[in-house]
Structures are given as structure tokens and as C-alpha cells.
N, C-alpha and C positions, 0 to 999 in steps of 0.2 A: 539681665540685671535691672531691677526696677529703678525708675528715675527718682531722684531725691530733691526735695525743695524745702528750703528754710523760709519761713515767713516771719518777719520781725516787726515789732511796733506795738502800739496800743496806748493805754492811758485813758481813753474815752471810747464810748460806743462808736463815735464817728471814725475811729481808726480800726476798732476791733471787728465790727460787723462787715465792713468791706473785705477785711482779711479773711474772715470765715467764708464769705461768699466766693472769693477767689479759690480758696481751698476746696470748697464743695464742687466748684466747676471743674477744677483739675481732676478731682475724683470721678466726676461724670465722664469726662473725656477719656481718662485712663485710670481705671480702678486700682491698678497696681502701684501708682505713684505713692511714694512715702513722703509724708509732710511732717515737719517739726516746727512748732511755733516758738519764738523767743520773745518774752515780754519783760516788764519791769516788776520786780518783787513788790508785793503789796498793792499793785494796781488791779483794776477790775478784770483785765484779761486773764489773770491767774485763776479766776472763777468762771468767766464766760467761755473761754476756749475749751477747757475740759468738758463743760456742759454740752458743747457742740460736738464732742467726740474726738478731740485732737489732743495730742501730747504737747505740753508747753514747759519750757525751762525759763526761770526768772533770773534776771541780772540785777545787781544792786544799784543800777543807774538811777539818778534823780535829775530833775530840772533845776535851773537856776532861778531863785526867787528874785523879785524886783528890789527887795530891801536887803541890807547887809544882815545876814543871819548866820548862826552856827552851821546850818545846812549848807550855805554857800561856801563856807570855809572847807567843808568836807567834800564839796563837789569834785575837785580834781582827783581826790583819792578814790572816790566811788567810780568816777569815769574810768580811771586807770584799771581798777579792779574789774569793771564791767568789760573793758576791752580785752583784758587777759582772759576772762571767762568766755567771752565771745570767741576768741581764738581757739580755746579748748573745744567749744561746742562745734565749731566749723571743722576742726581737725577730726573729732570723733564721729560726727554725723556724715561728713564727706558729701556735702550737697553738690548737685549739678548746677544749681542756680539759687541765688538768694534774692528775696523780694522784701522791700521795705515799704510799709504803709504809713509811716509817720509815727511820731511818739518817741519817747526817750530811748527805747531799746534798738530802734532801727539804725541809729548812728554807729555804735560799736560793731554790730553784726555785719552791716554792709561794708564797713571799712575792713573788718577782718577777712571777709570773703573776697573782696576785691584785691587785697594784698596777696592772696593765695592764687590769684588768677581766675577765680570763679566769677562768671558773669552775674551782674546784678541788675535788677529792675526796680524802679521807684514808681509807686502809685501815689500821685499828688491829688488829694481830693478837693482842695480849695482853689478859689480864683486868684489867691495871692499865696505864693509859695513860701513855706516856712524856711527858716535858716538852715536847719539840719538837712533838708532835702536839697537846698541850693548848694551846700557844701558837698553832699554825696553825689550830686549830678555830674561832677567832673569825672568820676570813675564809672558811673552807670553806663550800661549799654543801651538801655531803653527806658524812657520816662513816659508813663501813661497818665494823661491828664483829663480833667473833667470839663475844662473850659477852653475856648479858643483864646489866642493871644498870649499863651504861656511862654512864648519865645522871649518875652521880656525878662524871664527868670532863668530859662534853661536853653541849652544849645538846640536850635531848631531841628537839626538833623536827627536828634534823638527822640523827638516828640511823636507820640501817637495819641490822637484824640479818641478816647474810649467812653468817657462818662464815668460815673462812680458805680461800682458794683453794689447791688441790693439783693437781699435774700429772696429766694424764689417764692416763699410763702407770701411776702408782701406784694410781689408782682401779681399774685392771684387774689388780692383783696377784693377786687371788683365783683367777684362771684360769691362773696361771703357775708353779705349784709345781714341776712336773716340769722346766720350763725353768730355774727358779732353782736347783734341786738340781744340775742338770747344769752350769750356768754356774760355780758355786762349787766344783764337784767334791766334792759331799757325798754321803753314803750315805743312800739313801731310808729305810732301816730305823732310823736313829738320830734322836733328837730334836736339834733345832738351836737354839742360843742365838745371837741377834744382839745385838751390843753396839755402840752408836753414841753418840758424844759430841758430836753436832752437827758442822757443817761444818768446824770447826777443832779437833775433838777435845776431850777432857775429861780433864785431868790426874788428878783424883781417881779417876775411873772406871778409867782406864788403870792407875794404880798399884795399885788394888784387885784388878784382874784379874791383873796381874803377880804380886802377892803370893800369890794363891791359885791360881796356874796349875796346881799339882799336884792340887788338889781337882777342878778342871775336867777334867783328864786322867783321873784315877782314876774319875770319875763315868761315863765312857763316852759322854758327850754330845759333840757336835761344835759348833764355835764359828766364827762369822764376826765378826771384831773390827775395827771401824774406829777407828783411833787418832788421826787427824790427822797432819800432817807432822812436828810437833815430836817425836813419840813413836815414830814408825814403826821407826826403826833399833833402838831399845831393845827394842821388842816383838818384832821379828824375831830379835834375839839371844836373848831369853828363850825363844822357841819352839824355836830351834835347839838351845839348851842342854838343853831338856826332851826333845828328840828325838821330837816328835809331828808327825803330819801331819793331825790332826783339828782343829787350830786354824788358820784361814786369817786372815791379817791384811792390812789395806789402809790406806793413809794417807787415801784418799778413795774413796767408792763412788759412781760415777755411776749405776749400775744399781740404784737403791734399790728399784725395783719388784720386781726379782728377789730382792733381799736379803729384803724383807718376805715375798715368796712362799715362800721357803725356810724362814723362821723359825717356830718353835713358840712361843718366848718372846722378848721384846725387853727389853733394858736401855737406857735412854735418858735424856738430859737432858730437861727439861720446857719447852723452847722452844715457842712457839705453833705453829709449823709442824710440829714433831715430833708434838705432841699431835693436831693435825688429821689427820696422816697415819695415826697409830695408830688413830684412830677409824674412818677409812675402810677400813683393811685389817683391822680388828677383831682385833688381836693382843693376847694377854695381855702386860701390860707392867709393869716395875718402873721407876719414875721417880726420878731423882736430881737434884733441882733445883740449879741453879747458885746458891750463896748470895750471890754478889756481883752478880747481875743487878739492874738498877735497880729500886729499891723492892721488892726480893725478889719480882719478878713471876713468876719460874718456880715458886716455892713456891705462889703463888696459882693459877697455871695447873694445877699438879699436883693441888691439893686439889679443884679443880672436878671431877676424875675420881675421886679417892680417896673423896670424900664420897658418891659414887654407887656405890661398890663396882665401879668400872670400871678401876681400876689400883691397884698397890701403891706405897708410897713408902719410900725409904731416904734419910735425911738425908745430906748430903754429909759431915758430920763423923763419921758412923757407917759410911760405906761401906767403909773398910778392913777392918772386922771383920764387917760384916753383908751386904754386897752379894752376894758370890758364894754364901754359904750360902742367902740368900733366893732367888737365881736357881735353885739346885739344888733347893730345896724346891718351887718352883713348877713346874719341869720334871717333877718326880715326881708332881705332883698334877693328874691329868687333870680332876677335877671342878672345881677352882678355875680351871683354864684355860678351861673352857667358860663358867663364870659370868662371868669377867672379859671374855671375848670377846663374849658376848651383851650385857653392860651397856655396854661401850665402843662397840659398833656402833650402839647407840641414840642416841649423841651425834654421829654423823657428819652432815655437811652437804655432800653430794656435788655440789650445784649452786651452790656459793659463787662459783666463778669466773664462771659464766654470770650470776648475779645482779649481781655487781659490774660486769661488762662492760656489762650493760644500764643500770645506774645511770650509768656513764660516758657512754654514748651518749645517755641521757636529758638530761644536762646540755648536750650539744651542741645538741639540739633546742630 
């Protein structure tokens, strides 16, 4: 009888893509394993997971807003409905193990599974654990983490240091530079700056780039700029007004392996997945942590690199004046690029997906 695994969570690419990487690795180890994803209705996993070839069921769960809103008043009811639906999913699918990767849906699913005696595994991507995972850890059998020192949040005997899982295509980015330059229609003799704000874009980064667009154009460098859907039309208009063809803009980049391959320097938020990818592709990076992330975990993620001279940091509040000048200085400094690249590559954990998949299968045995 084939093994059955539920993988729950999502909300952002930082949760979804590690989940897909774990699923892909499970399939590589055992092609007969049956995998069901559970996400939150209306969130991006409902589109990204089927695109990756997996079935997903959505729950009506939502997060709590910081302000008093009508959505907050509805939160207990939606949480109750989500837990009831999660119980039905667990009962019908009959998983051998349930995996939570963070995000709204992981709470109801892992709780429902654990109450039925099904072993659960948590994959915590960040250097600062989220509230949901801290609560779920009491019932979890195994907790896979990306950073040392996570016994500050979780029982030490449950911890396994694996790193964050990254898609195989990104791990192969180092061999794809020519393909990446061709795909984005870039000139091989020019340095390339890649600007990414996470799966949903980053307003501060976008506005900083827009403000200093003339500096980027005058520098002679070329840019691949991922804006997110909310900013894409504004970015396109700014580029059209500037009359340049050396800045390529996209609302979302599916071919991130080719984007990394083409880049000489990367500007990025400091989400856990982005940092894991940057370590694996060994790119010199400037990190702009999202200050509103829970417990300011993106700053903590970024400092884990900055303190090892493996990346540079520009604070969100300083980005409008410092980000583009910092990027131009780094693009012009070949020695610093080499140092950052060497140091960040030493922090990579290329076998994370395999190690987590093996932990999942170990729980079934």
C-alpha cells in the first residue's frame, strides 16, 4: 500500500516552494508515495501547487490583522470551520504523516492529524520561530530547522538541523548563465543587477528603484526587476518614460534559476527561502529586511549572513537614499563581489530537501 503524506501551509513563496521541494524529493525517493497539499483559500498556493503537479485542498482559514477589523471578528469562526474541514481531510485521505511548513493552513491540519495519532513534522524556515509552529511543536515528533540555536523556541530533542529546501533547478543555476542571459535578452558584456522583492513584491524596494532609475540607467548596468503584481504597471510606465531597454521588469519570475544565473549582484528581501537560494547560487547580495515581518525575523535572518561577511544590509527605512547607490558600489567592486560570493556559498545546505524527506519517511516507519 503506498505511503500517504499531507503537506500543509503556504501564504507566501517562502512557505510554498520549500513544500514543493520536499514533495518532489519524496517522489524521487519513492515514486509511489501519495501527496496531498492543504492550503488557505484565495492564497497563492492554490495556483502554485497545481502548477507544480500536485493536488491541493483549500481551507477558509485567515490570519489575525494587527488592527481591529471585521475580518478579526470572523477569525474564530473561520478557524473553527478550518479545523472541522481539516479533520474531514485527514479522515478521508488517511495520511501516514503530516508535514507543516508554516502559514495559516498548517495549524488546523497538524492539530487535526496529531489528535488522530498521526505523526507530524514541522519545517521551520526562519531563524525566529513563528507562533503557530511554537504551539504545534508540543505535539510534533520532529522539527526540521534551518538555523542553529533553535532550542530557544523548540524542545531540543525534537530538532534536526537540515537547512531550507530549495528547488533542484535553482541548485543548477551555476551552469545556466548563457541560457539566463538569452532568456532575459541581456547583453553578456554588461553587469546585471537582479532585484527581487519576494513572491508578492516589496513596495520599499520598488519605490527606491523607481526614484533612482536615472542612476541605474546612467551607470550602464542592466537590470532584471521583479516588482510583484501591485507595482508592475507603475514600473513599466517609469521604464517607458525613461526610454531604456536595459531594465527588464516582471510582476513574477517563474524562471528564478535563469534569473540567478544571469545576475552578478542581487537585491532581495531577507525571507528564509530567498536567503537559502542566495547561499546555494552564491550570489553577492544586498538584503533589505521587511521590518513588519513577525518578530522582525527577516532582520535576524539577514544578520546571520551579514555577521559572517556573506551579504550586505540596507535597512528598509534607509532604502530610498541608500539602496541603489549601495548596489552600484557593489557592482563596481569585483573584489567585494568575490568575497561575498565565497562567504555566502559556505553557508549553503544543498541536501536540505533530501534530509527532510528522509525524516518524513522515517516517521512513517
